[in-house]
Backbone as numpy.savetxt, mean C-alpha at the origin, in Angstrom:
# Nx Ny Nz CAx CAy CAz Cx Cy Cz
39.09 61.41 24.96 39.32 60.05 25.46 38.00 59.36 25.79
37.06 60.18 26.42 35.79 59.59 26.77 35.04 59.13 25.53
35.07 60.01 24.47 34.37 59.64 23.23 34.98 58.38 22.62
36.32 58.34 22.67 37.01 57.18 22.08 36.63 55.91 22.83
36.57 56.03 24.19 36.23 54.88 25.00 34.81 54.39 24.68
33.88 55.35 24.46 32.50 54.99 24.11 32.44 54.23 22.79
33.18 54.73 21.80 33.19 54.05 20.49 33.77 52.65 20.60
34.80 52.49 21.42 35.41 51.17 21.59 34.42 50.20 22.23
33.63 50.72 23.22 32.64 49.87 23.87 31.56 49.45 22.88
31.09 50.44 22.09 30.06 50.14 21.07 30.57 49.13 20.06
31.83 49.29 19.63 32.41 48.37 18.65 32.49 46.97 19.22
32.86 46.88 20.48 32.95 45.56 21.13 31.60 44.88 21.19
30.58 45.67 21.48 29.22 45.09 21.54 28.77 44.60 20.18
29.06 45.37 19.13 28.68 44.97 17.77 29.34 43.66 17.38
30.66 43.57 17.68 31.41 42.35 17.37 30.84 41.16 18.12
30.52 41.40 19.40 29.99 40.31 20.24 28.67 39.80 19.69
27.77 40.74 19.35 26.47 40.34 18.81 26.61 39.63 17.47
27.58 40.07 16.66 27.82 39.44 15.37 28.27 38.00 15.54
29.16 37.82 16.52 29.65 36.47 16.78 28.54 35.57 17.29
27.69 36.12 18.17 26.57 35.34 18.67 25.61 34.98 17.56
25.35 35.94 16.68 24.46 35.68 15.54 25.03 34.63 14.63
26.38 34.70 14.42 27.03 33.71 13.56 26.95 32.33 14.16
27.14 32.23 15.47 27.06 30.92 16.14 25.65 30.35 16.04
24.67 31.24 16.24 23.28 30.78 16.16 22.99 30.26 14.78
23.50 30.99 13.76 23.28 30.54 12.38 23.90 29.19 12.13
25.13 29.00 12.68 25.81 27.72 12.49 25.02 26.61 13.15
24.49 26.87 14.36 23.72 25.86 15.06 22.48 25.48 14.26
21.83 26.48 13.64 20.63 26.21 12.85 20.97 25.34 11.64
22.11 25.62 11.01 22.51 24.85 9.84 22.80 23.41 10.21
23.24 23.17 11.43 23.59 21.82 11.84 22.37 21.01 12.26
21.23 21.68 12.47 20.03 20.95 12.87 19.55 20.08 11.72
19.09 18.87 11.99 18.57 18.01 10.92 17.32 18.62 10.31
17.16 18.41 9.01 16.00 18.96 8.32 14.73 18.28 8.81
13.75 19.10 9.12 12.44 18.55 9.50 11.44 18.93 8.42
10.37 18.21 8.35 9.39 18.51 7.33 8.21 17.58 7.44
7.43 17.54 6.37 6.24 16.72 6.34 6.19 15.93 5.04
5.75 14.68 5.14 5.57 13.86 3.95 4.14 13.33 3.94
3.65 13.02 2.74 2.28 12.56 2.58 2.29 11.06 2.30
1.60 10.32 3.15 1.50 8.87 3.03 0.09 8.50 2.60
-0.02 7.69 1.56 -1.34 7.30 1.04 -1.56 5.80 1.22
-2.81 5.39 1.03 -3.14 3.97 1.00 -4.36 3.75 0.13
-4.54 2.52 -0.29 -5.74 2.13 -1.01 -6.86 1.90 0.02
-8.11 1.84 -0.42 -9.22 1.70 0.53 -9.48 0.26 0.94
-8.53 -0.33 1.64 -8.68 -1.71 2.11 -7.97 -1.87 3.45
-8.47 -2.79 4.25 -7.99 -2.99 5.62 -6.48 -3.16 5.69
-5.97 -4.04 4.88 -4.53 -4.33 4.88 -3.69 -3.08 4.69
-4.13 -2.23 3.77 -3.39 -1.00 3.48 -3.48 -0.01 4.64
-4.63 0.04 5.31 -4.76 0.91 6.48 -3.77 0.50 7.56
-3.65 -0.80 7.79 -2.74 -1.31 8.81 -1.29 -0.99 8.45
-0.93 -1.24 7.21 0.44 -0.97 6.76 0.76 0.52 6.84
-0.20 1.36 6.48 0.01 2.80 6.54 0.24 3.25 7.98
-0.49 2.65 8.91 -0.29 2.99 10.33 1.08 2.54 10.81
1.52 1.38 10.36 2.87 0.91 10.73 3.93 1.88 10.23
3.80 2.29 8.98 4.77 3.21 8.40 4.77 4.54 9.15
3.59 5.03 9.47 3.47 6.30 10.19 4.15 6.21 11.56
3.85 5.14 12.29 4.42 4.96 13.62 5.95 4.89 13.58
6.47 4.13 12.64 7.93 3.97 12.54 8.61 5.28 12.15
8.06 5.96 11.16 8.67 7.20 10.69 8.67 8.26 11.78
7.54 8.42 12.46 7.46 9.47 13.47 8.22 9.10 14.75
8.43 7.80 14.97 9.21 7.37 16.14 10.71 7.51 15.90
11.13 7.32 14.66 12.56 7.27 14.35 13.12 8.56 13.75
12.24 9.47 13.31 12.71 10.70 12.67 11.92 11.90 13.21
12.29 13.10 12.74 11.56 14.31 13.10 10.53 14.67 12.03
10.26 13.76 11.14 9.35 14.01 10.02 7.90 13.77 10.44
7.06 14.71 10.09 5.62 14.56 10.34 4.98 13.84 9.16
4.12 12.88 9.45 3.45 12.12 8.40 2.01 12.58 8.27
1.66 13.05 7.09 0.27 13.41 6.80 -0.38 12.24 6.07
-1.40 11.67 6.64 -2.05 10.50 6.05 -3.19 10.90 5.11
-3.17 10.27 3.93 -4.28 10.39 2.98 -4.68 8.96 2.65
-5.54 8.40 3.48 -5.82 6.97 3.40 -7.13 6.67 2.69
-7.19 5.47 2.12 -8.42 5.01 1.49 -8.76 5.70 0.19
-7.75 5.97 -0.62 -7.98 6.68 -1.88 -8.74 5.79 -2.87
-9.90 6.25 -3.29 -10.71 5.49 -4.24 -9.98 5.28 -5.56
-10.19 4.11 -6.15 -9.50 3.80 -7.40 -8.13 3.21 -7.20
-7.62 3.25 -5.97 -6.34 2.62 -5.67 -5.20 3.14 -6.51
-4.47 2.22 -7.10 -3.27 2.55 -7.87 -3.54 3.53 -9.00
-4.70 3.41 -9.64 -5.00 4.27 -10.79 -5.02 5.75 -10.42
-5.28 6.07 -9.15 -5.26 7.46 -8.71 -4.02 7.80 -7.89
-3.49 6.83 -7.17 -2.31 7.10 -6.32 -1.05 7.28 -7.16
-0.87 6.43 -8.18 0.36 6.50 -8.97 0.54 7.87 -9.64
-0.48 8.42 -10.31 -0.30 9.76 -10.89 0.03 10.81 -9.84
-0.55 10.68 -8.65 -0.27 11.63 -7.57 1.17 11.50 -7.09
1.71 10.29 -7.14 3.13 10.09 -6.82 4.01 10.80 -7.84
3.66 10.65 -9.10 4.43 11.27 -10.18 4.40 12.79 -10.04
3.24 13.34 -9.66 3.09 14.78 -9.54 3.65 15.35 -8.24
4.07 14.46 -7.34 4.64 14.93 -6.08 3.61 15.24 -5.01
2.34 14.87 -5.24 1.30 15.11 -4.25 1.33 14.07 -3.14
1.87 12.89 -3.44 2.01 11.80 -2.48 3.47 11.37 -2.47
4.00 11.08 -1.29 5.41 10.71 -1.17 5.64 9.20 -1.10
4.73 8.48 -0.45 4.93 7.04 -0.31 3.62 6.32 -0.03
3.60 5.02 -0.35 2.41 4.19 -0.08 2.79 2.73 -0.26
2.02 1.80 0.29 2.28 0.37 0.08 1.72 -0.08 -1.28
2.48 -0.93 -1.96 2.06 -1.42 -3.27 2.47 -2.87 -3.46
2.05 -3.48 -4.55 2.27 -4.90 -4.81 2.97 -5.08 -6.16
3.87 -6.05 -6.21 4.69 -6.22 -7.41 3.86 -6.48 -8.67
2.86 -7.36 -8.56 2.05 -7.67 -9.72 1.31 -6.46 -10.24
0.85 -5.62 -9.32 0.14 -4.39 -9.71 1.08 -3.44 -10.43
2.26 -3.25 -9.87 3.22 -2.34 -10.49 3.64 -2.79 -11.87
3.91 -4.09 -12.01 4.44 -4.61 -13.27 3.37 -4.67 -14.36
2.20 -5.16 -14.00 1.16 -5.38 -15.01 0.26 -4.17 -15.23
-0.15 -3.51 -14.17 -1.11 -2.42 -14.29 -0.44 -1.08 -14.60
0.67 -0.79 -13.91 1.35 0.50 -14.12 2.31 0.44 -15.30
3.20 -0.53 -15.28 4.21 -0.64 -16.34 3.66 -1.30 -17.61
2.57 -2.04 -17.44 1.90 -2.73 -18.56 2.85 -3.67 -19.31
3.57 -4.47 -18.55 4.50 -5.43 -19.12 3.89 -6.83 -19.11
4.54 -7.74 -19.83 4.09 -9.13 -19.87 4.39 -9.82 -18.53
3.52 -10.73 -18.14 3.64 -11.40 -16.85 4.96 -12.13 -16.68
5.57 -11.95 -15.50 6.75 -12.71 -15.09 6.31 -13.61 -13.94
6.41 -14.91 -14.11 5.93 -15.85 -13.09 6.83 -15.93 -11.87
8.14 -15.83 -12.09 9.09 -15.95 -10.98 8.99 -14.71 -10.09
8.65 -14.87 -8.80 8.44 -13.70 -7.93 9.69 -12.86 -7.70
10.86 -13.49 -7.64 12.10 -12.74 -7.45 12.41 -11.89 -8.67
12.29 -12.49 -9.85 12.52 -11.76 -11.09 11.50 -10.64 -11.27
10.26 -10.92 -10.88 9.20 -9.92 -10.98 9.52 -8.70 -10.12
9.95 -8.94 -8.89 10.29 -7.85 -7.99 11.45 -7.02 -8.53
12.51 -7.68 -8.94 13.69 -6.97 -9.43 13.37 -6.16 -10.68
12.61 -6.74 -11.60 12.26 -6.05 -12.84 11.38 -4.84 -12.55
10.43 -5.02 -11.65 9.53 -3.92 -11.29 10.30 -2.80 -10.60
11.14 -3.16 -9.65 11.93 -2.18 -8.92 12.81 -1.36 -9.86
13.50 -2.04 -10.78 14.40 -1.35 -11.71 13.64 -0.45 -12.67
12.51 -0.92 -13.17 11.73 -0.14 -14.13 11.14 1.11 -13.48
10.66 0.98 -12.24 10.12 2.15 -11.53 11.20 3.20 -11.31
12.40 2.75 -10.97 13.50 3.69 -10.73 13.85 4.44 -12.01
13.89 3.73 -13.13 14.27 4.34 -14.40 13.18 5.24 -14.97
11.94 4.78 -14.93 10.85 5.50 -15.59 10.20 6.57 -14.73
10.09 6.29 -13.42 9.32 7.20 -12.56 10.11 7.80 -11.41
11.36 7.38 -11.24 12.18 7.84 -10.11 11.48 7.55 -8.79
10.93 6.35 -8.71 10.27 5.86 -7.51 11.02 4.63 -7.01
11.29 4.59 -5.72 12.08 3.51 -5.12 11.19 2.48 -4.44
11.48 1.20 -4.70 10.81 0.09 -4.00 11.70 -0.36 -2.85
11.13 -0.45 -1.65 11.89 -1.00 -0.53 11.93 -2.52 -0.67
12.56 -3.18 0.32 12.51 -4.63 0.36 11.08 -5.09 0.62
10.79 -6.34 0.30 9.44 -6.88 0.44 9.10 -7.12 1.90
7.83 -6.89 2.26 7.39 -7.07 3.64 7.47 -8.53 4.10
7.22 -9.44 3.17 7.27 -10.86 3.54 5.99 -11.63 3.23
4.92 -10.93 2.85 3.68 -11.63 2.52 3.26 -11.34 1.08
2.48 -12.24 0.54 1.93 -12.06 -0.82 0.41 -12.00 -0.72
-0.16 -11.01 -1.35 -1.61 -10.87 -1.36 -2.08 -10.85 -2.81
-2.42 -12.01 -3.31 -2.87 -12.07 -4.70 -4.39 -12.05 -4.76
-4.90 -11.91 -5.95 -6.35 -11.92 -6.14 -6.89 -13.35 -6.13
-8.19 -13.45 -5.91 -8.89 -14.71 -6.02 -10.32 -14.44 -6.42
-11.02 -15.47 -6.84 -12.44 -15.34 -7.18 -13.24 -16.17 -6.19
-14.23 -15.53 -5.57 -15.05 -16.21 -4.58 -16.53 -16.11 -4.96
-17.28 -17.14 -4.60 -18.73 -17.14 -4.83 -19.42 -17.50 -3.52
-20.66 -17.09 -3.38 -21.44 -17.49 -2.22 -21.50 -19.01 -2.14
-21.44 -19.56 -0.94 -21.46 -21.02 -0.78 -22.70 -21.63 -1.43
-23.82 -20.94 -1.29 -25.06 -21.42 -1.89 -24.95 -21.52 -3.41
-24.28 -20.53 -4.00 -24.08 -20.52 -5.46 -23.14 -21.66 -5.87
-22.08 -21.86 -5.09 -21.12 -22.92 -5.39 -21.79 -24.29 -5.34
-22.66 -24.47 -4.35 -23.35 -25.76 -4.21 -24.41 -25.95 -5.30
-25.10 -24.87 -5.67 -26.14 -24.95 -6.69 -25.57 -25.34 -8.05
-24.42 -24.73 -8.39 -23.83 -24.97 -9.72 -22.62 -25.89 -9.68
-22.31 -26.46 -8.51 -21.17 -27.36 -8.36 -19.87 -26.70 -8.84
-19.56 -25.56 -8.24 -18.39 -24.78 -8.65 -17.18 -25.06 -7.77
-16.07 -25.39 -8.41 -14.81 -25.60 -7.69 -13.68 -24.76 -8.28
-13.76 -24.46 -9.56 -12.70 -23.73 -10.26 -13.27 -22.49 -10.95
-12.37 -21.60 -11.38 -12.83 -20.43 -12.13 -13.37 -20.86 -13.49
-12.86 -21.94 -14.03 -13.40 -22.48 -15.29 -14.85 -22.90 -15.11
-15.16 -23.51 -13.96 -16.55 -23.87 -13.65 -17.42 -22.61 -13.60
-16.88 -21.58 -12.99 -17.62 -20.33 -12.87 -17.91 -19.72 -14.23
-16.92 -19.77 -15.12 -17.09 -19.18 -16.46 -18.28 -19.79 -17.19
-18.48 -21.09 -17.00 -19.55 -21.79 -17.73 -20.94 -21.30 -17.35
-21.10 -20.81 -16.11 -22.42 -20.36 -15.65 -22.47 -18.86 -15.40
-21.38 -18.16 -15.71 -21.30 -16.72 -15.40 -22.42 -15.87 -16.00
-22.97 -16.19 -17.19 -24.06 -15.35 -17.72 -25.28 -15.30 -16.81
-25.41 -16.25 -15.90 -26.57 -16.30 -15.00 -26.31 -15.59 -13.67
-25.09 -15.07 -13.49 -24.69 -14.56 -12.19 -24.34 -13.08 -12.21
-24.28 -12.51 -11.00 -23.89 -11.12 -10.81 -22.52 -11.07 -10.14
-21.64 -10.26 -10.71 -20.27 -10.14 -10.20 -20.01 -8.72 -9.76
-19.35 -8.56 -8.62 -19.04 -7.22 -8.09 -17.56 -7.10 -7.77
-16.99 -5.95 -8.06 -15.61 -5.66 -7.68 -15.39 -4.16 -7.79
-14.18 -3.69 -7.44 -13.88 -2.26 -7.49 -13.49 -1.83 -8.90
-13.49 -0.51 -9.13 -13.23 0.02 -10.47 -11.84 -0.36 -10.98
-10.86 -0.40 -10.07 -9.49 -0.75 -10.43 -9.44 -2.14 -11.08
-10.15 -3.10 -10.50 -10.13 -4.48 -11.01 -10.78 -4.58 -12.38
-11.77 -3.74 -12.64 -12.43 -3.76 -13.94 -11.55 -3.23 -15.06
-10.51 -2.45 -14.69 -9.67 -1.80 -15.69 -8.38 -2.55 -16.01
-7.87 -3.30 -15.07 -6.52 -3.84 -15.20 -6.48 -5.17 -15.95
-5.38 -5.37 -16.68 -5.22 -6.59 -17.47 -5.12 -7.84 -16.60
-4.62 -7.67 -15.37 -4.54 -8.81 -14.45 -5.81 -8.90 -13.62
-6.86 -8.18 -14.05 -8.15 -8.22 -13.39 -9.21 -8.77 -14.32
-10.34 -8.10 -14.36 -11.48 -8.64 -15.11 -11.23 -8.80 -16.61
-10.61 -7.83 -17.30 -10.36 -8.01 -18.73 -9.53 -9.26 -19.02
-8.51 -9.49 -18.19 -7.68 -10.67 -18.37 -8.43 -11.96 -18.09
-9.26 -11.95 -17.06 -10.07 -13.12 -16.74 -11.04 -13.44 -17.88
-11.59 -12.41 -18.48 -12.48 -12.63 -19.63 -11.74 -13.31 -20.77
-10.52 -12.84 -21.01 -9.74 -13.39 -22.12 -9.30 -14.83 -21.85
-8.83 -15.09 -20.63 -8.29 -16.41 -20.32 -9.39 -17.43 -20.03
-10.40 -17.03 -19.29 -11.43 -17.97 -18.86 -12.75 -17.85 -19.63
-12.94 -16.76 -20.35 -14.20 -16.57 -21.05 -15.35 -16.16 -20.15
-15.04 -15.51 -19.03 -16.08 -15.04 -18.12 -16.98 -14.02 -18.82
-18.27 -14.13 -18.60 -19.23 -13.20 -19.20 -20.44 -13.07 -18.28
-20.26 -12.40 -17.15 -21.33 -12.30 -16.15 -22.54 -11.55 -16.70
-23.71 -11.99 -16.25 -24.94 -11.35 -16.68 -25.05 -9.91 -16.19
-24.56 -9.66 -14.97 -24.60 -8.31 -14.39 -23.27 -8.00 -13.71
-22.77 -6.79 -13.93 -21.55 -6.33 -13.29 -21.87 -5.16 -12.38
-21.30 -5.17 -11.17 -21.52 -4.08 -10.22 -20.17 -3.54 -9.76
-20.03 -2.21 -9.75 -18.81 -1.57 -9.26 -19.03 -1.17 -7.80
-18.12 -1.61 -6.92 -18.24 -1.32 -5.49 -16.91 -0.83 -4.96
-16.94 -0.22 -3.79 -15.71 0.16 -3.11 -15.04 -1.12 -2.63
-13.73 -1.21 -2.80 -13.01 -2.43 -2.46 -13.16 -2.81 -0.99
-13.34 -1.82 -0.14 -13.48 -2.09 1.28 -14.84 -2.64 1.67
-15.78 -2.62 0.72 -17.14 -3.09 1.00 -17.45 -4.43 0.36
-16.41 -5.12 -0.13 -16.67 -6.32 -0.93 -17.40 -7.42 -0.15
-17.19 -7.52 1.15 -17.90 -8.55 1.92 -19.27 -8.06 2.40
-19.39 -6.76 2.56 -20.68 -6.21 2.97 -21.76 -6.43 1.91
-21.35 -6.38 0.63 -22.35 -6.53 -0.43 -22.93 -7.94 -0.48
-22.22 -8.89 0.10 -22.72 -10.27 0.09 -24.04 -10.38 0.85
-24.16 -9.61 1.92 -25.37 -9.68 2.74 -26.58 -9.07 2.03
-26.33 -8.32 0.95 -27.43 -7.70 0.23 -28.24 -8.71 -0.57
-27.61 -9.85 -0.87 -28.30 -10.87 -1.66 -28.35 -10.56 -3.13
-27.69 -9.48 -3.56 -27.72 -9.08 -4.97 -26.43 -9.39 -5.71
-25.52 -10.08 -5.04 -24.22 -10.42 -5.64 -23.96 -11.91 -5.47
-23.48 -12.54 -6.53 -23.17 -13.98 -6.49 -21.68 -14.25 -6.37
-20.87 -13.39 -6.99 -19.43 -13.62 -7.03 -18.70 -12.29 -6.88
-17.49 -12.34 -6.38 -16.69 -11.13 -6.24 -15.21 -11.48 -6.23
-14.39 -10.46 -6.49 -12.94 -10.63 -6.42 -12.51 -10.41 -4.98
-11.60 -11.26 -4.48 -11.13 -11.13 -3.10 -9.60 -11.11 -3.09
-9.04 -10.86 -1.92 -7.59 -10.95 -1.73 -7.31 -12.15 -0.83
-6.23 -12.82 -1.10 -5.95 -14.06 -0.37 -5.54 -13.84 1.07
-5.30 -12.58 1.48 -5.00 -12.31 2.89 -6.19 -11.68 3.60
-7.36 -11.68 2.99 -8.55 -11.12 3.63 -8.86 -11.85 4.93
-8.94 -11.10 6.01 -9.28 -11.70 7.30 -10.70 -12.24 7.32
-11.61 -11.60 6.59 -13.01 -11.99 6.61 -13.28 -13.34 5.93
-12.30 -13.85 5.20 -12.49 -15.15 4.56 -12.72 -16.25 5.59
-12.21 -16.03 6.81 -12.37 -17.05 7.84 -13.81 -17.18 8.31
-14.60 -16.13 8.10 -15.98 -16.16 8.57 -17.03 -15.99 7.46
-16.62 -15.44 6.33 -17.57 -15.21 5.25 -18.07 -16.54 4.67
-19.33 -16.57 4.33 -19.93 -17.79 3.79 -19.70 -17.86 2.29
-18.43 -17.99 1.90 -18.06 -18.03 0.49 -17.13 -19.21 0.23
-16.99 -19.52 -1.05 -16.04 -20.54 -1.50 -15.06 -19.86 -2.44
-13.76 -19.95 -2.14 -12.74 -19.40 -3.02 -12.43 -20.45 -4.09
-12.60 -20.07 -5.33 -12.43 -21.01 -6.44 -10.97 -21.17 -6.84
-10.63 -22.35 -7.28 -9.26 -22.63 -7.70 -8.96 -21.93 -9.02
-7.82 -21.27 -9.06 -7.35 -20.61 -10.29 -6.69 -21.68 -11.16
-7.52 -22.49 -11.83 -7.02 -23.69 -12.52 -6.17 -23.39 -13.75
-6.20 -22.17 -14.24 -5.35 -21.81 -15.38 -4.21 -20.91 -14.94
-4.02 -20.78 -13.64 -2.91 -20.00 -13.05 -2.83 -18.60 -13.65
-3.97 -17.93 -13.62 -4.05 -16.60 -14.21 -3.41 -15.52 -13.33
-3.73 -15.52 -12.04 -3.29 -14.42 -11.18 -1.79 -14.51 -10.88
-1.07 -13.42 -11.08 0.38 -13.40 -10.81 0.67 -13.17 -9.33
1.95 -13.10 -8.98 2.34 -12.84 -7.60 2.17 -11.37 -7.24
1.77 -11.12 -6.02 1.60 -9.75 -5.53 2.29 -9.62 -4.18
3.61 -9.53 -4.21 4.37 -9.31 -2.99 4.36 -7.82 -2.66
4.21 -7.50 -1.38 4.02 -6.10 -0.95 5.31 -5.44 -0.49
5.40 -4.14 -0.74 6.54 -3.33 -0.31 6.09 -1.87 -0.24
6.99 -1.01 0.25 6.70 0.43 0.28 7.31 1.10 -0.94
6.53 1.97 -1.59 7.03 2.80 -2.67 7.23 4.21 -2.16
8.38 4.82 -2.48 8.66 6.19 -2.06 9.33 6.93 -3.20
8.96 8.17 -3.39 9.56 8.99 -4.44 11.04 9.16 -4.14
11.89 9.03 -5.17 13.33 9.17 -4.97 13.68 10.58 -4.48
12.94 11.56 -4.96 13.16 12.94 -4.52 12.93 13.07 -3.02
11.91 12.40 -2.52 11.63 12.43 -1.08 12.74 11.73 -0.31
13.21 10.60 -0.85 14.28 9.84 -0.20 15.58 10.64 -0.20
15.83 11.39 -1.26 17.03 12.23 -1.31 16.95 13.36 -0.29
15.74 13.88 -0.08 15.55 14.96 0.87 15.67 14.47 2.31
15.17 13.25 2.54 15.21 12.66 3.88 15.85 11.26 3.81
17.16 11.20 3.63 17.84 9.91 3.48 17.67 8.97 4.67
17.36 9.53 5.83 17.17 8.70 7.03 15.96 7.78 6.89
15.08 8.08 5.95 13.87 7.28 5.76 14.18 5.87 5.27
15.24 5.72 4.49 15.52 4.41 3.91 15.71 3.34 4.99
16.52 3.63 5.99 16.76 2.67 7.06 15.48 2.39 7.84
14.66 3.41 8.03 13.40 3.25 8.77 12.45 2.35 8.00
12.28 2.61 6.71 11.36 1.83 5.90 11.79 0.37 5.77
13.08 0.14 5.77 13.58 -1.22 5.62 13.34 -2.07 6.87
12.92 -1.46 7.95 12.62 -2.23 9.16 11.46 -3.20 8.94
10.62 -2.93 7.93 9.50 -3.82 7.64 9.87 -4.95 6.68
11.06 -4.90 6.11 11.47 -5.92 5.15 11.54 -7.29 5.81
10.80 -8.24 5.26 10.80 -9.61 5.76 10.14 -9.78 7.11
9.42 -8.76 7.58 8.88 -8.78 8.94 7.47 -9.37 9.04
6.73 -9.39 7.91 5.30 -9.73 7.98 4.98 -10.95 7.11
4.94 -12.14 7.68 4.55 -13.32 6.91 3.05 -13.32 6.63
2.61 -14.17 5.72 1.20 -14.21 5.33 0.26 -14.40 6.52
0.61 -15.34 7.40 -0.29 -15.63 8.53 -0.43 -14.43 9.46
0.63 -13.62 9.58 0.55 -12.43 10.43 -0.37 -11.39 9.81
-0.29 -11.23 8.49 -1.13 -10.24 7.81 -2.59 -10.67 7.87
-2.86 -11.95 7.69 -4.23 -12.45 7.77 -4.80 -12.21 9.17
-3.99 -12.49 10.20 -4.44 -12.31 11.58 -4.74 -10.84 11.88
-3.91 -9.93 11.37 -4.16 -8.50 11.60 -5.40 -8.04 10.85
-5.57 -8.51 9.62 -6.78 -8.17 8.86 -8.03 -8.67 9.59
-7.93 -9.86 10.14 -9.06 -10.45 10.87 -9.41 -9.60 12.09
-8.37 -9.16 12.79 -8.59 -8.36 14.00 -9.37 -7.09 13.68
-9.09 -6.49 12.54 -9.77 -5.25 12.16 -11.14 -5.53 11.54
-11.18 -6.47 10.59 -12.41 -6.70 9.83 -13.50 -7.43 10.62
-13.09 -8.34 11.48 -14.05 -9.18 12.20 -14.20 -8.76 13.65
-13.07 -8.46 14.31 -13.12 -8.10 15.73 -13.22 -6.60 15.95
-13.28 -5.84 14.84 -13.51 -4.39 14.89 -12.45 -3.62 15.67
-11.22 -4.09 15.64 -10.14 -3.36 16.28 -9.68 -2.21 15.39
-9.11 -1.20 16.01 -8.60 -0.04 15.29 -7.32 -0.42 14.55
-7.23 -0.11 13.24 -6.01 -0.45 12.49 -4.74 0.11 13.13
-4.83 1.31 13.69 -3.66 1.91 14.33 -3.21 1.09 15.54
-4.16 0.59 16.31 -3.82 -0.22 17.49 -3.22 -1.56 17.06
-3.81 -2.17 16.03 -3.30 -3.45 15.53 -1.87 -3.27 15.03
-1.63 -2.20 14.32 -0.29 -1.91 13.80 0.70 -1.69 14.94
0.29 -0.91 15.94 1.17 -0.63 17.08 1.48 -1.89 17.87
0.47 -2.72 18.10 0.68 -3.97 18.84 1.68 -4.86 18.12
1.56 -4.94 16.81 2.47 -5.78 16.03 3.91 -5.26 16.11
4.08 -3.96 15.96 5.43 -3.38 16.01 6.05 -3.51 17.40
5.24 -3.39 18.42 5.76 -3.57 19.79 6.16 -5.03 20.02
5.35 -5.92 19.50 5.68 -7.35 19.61 7.01 -7.68 18.95
7.31 -6.96 17.87 8.57 -7.17 17.14 9.71 -6.32 17.70
9.43 -5.55 18.74 10.49 -4.75 19.38 10.89 -3.51 18.62
9.99 -3.00 17.76 10.32 -1.83 16.96 9.79 -0.53 17.54
9.01 -0.63 18.61 8.51 0.58 19.29 8.81 0.49 20.78
């Protein structure tokens, strides 16, 4: 009887531990999946700010850790392949860049049609999802030193083309390669600068102080335009397309973390042009930290 009683006690303990183990397993299965995603940006102020906004929102609203890989040289030309290979999960991008540089399609002037066509093509060809648009457009422009503009009486890009063989032009490697960049400008306007310089996109205003550059490509939301001694020339042949900004995320990543979609959409329609210019100015001119600028903006909008 004693032996039997011992076996019964042992059996009860085994059953009890099994049940506890099963409950623990069930609890683990019910826990939301946690993990890490890689967020990238191009090497420009605006992208640093947007990347910080995305990081703050994702880490505030989910259990996902965000690993930042910011300021990637070459911009889209290096980030897009990394997205395809799964090395990067998401980053901010522009409709004109996606449609013309990545997809290599003919220009669509209507911004709504451009966005829809780009979004659909990315989903079909690359399994990459475009969120809703942030609310601002950052297109390219051509700027020259004020002294150069006054010397040659420059008001339009056509004016610039006529004297370009006498001038030095600087921009990033991405702009030299893309059809909506320098090659396209050469074809449409006949630009033929005497000297070309390749620079990091984040240093485009710093090179002006060197005195070795006459003209450069700029973005229309650049905060430094308010203080830089330059003249932005009129795009008289309407060459530059629309560049509305949004977040790109791999569909595989979105399938793994479906909660991200609602979080990312919090930026849709939230950032008008004047807000983006003001934030860029705060970083570029007032030397504020992009992370602080991003956090202040999100708190102002009640998202943090």
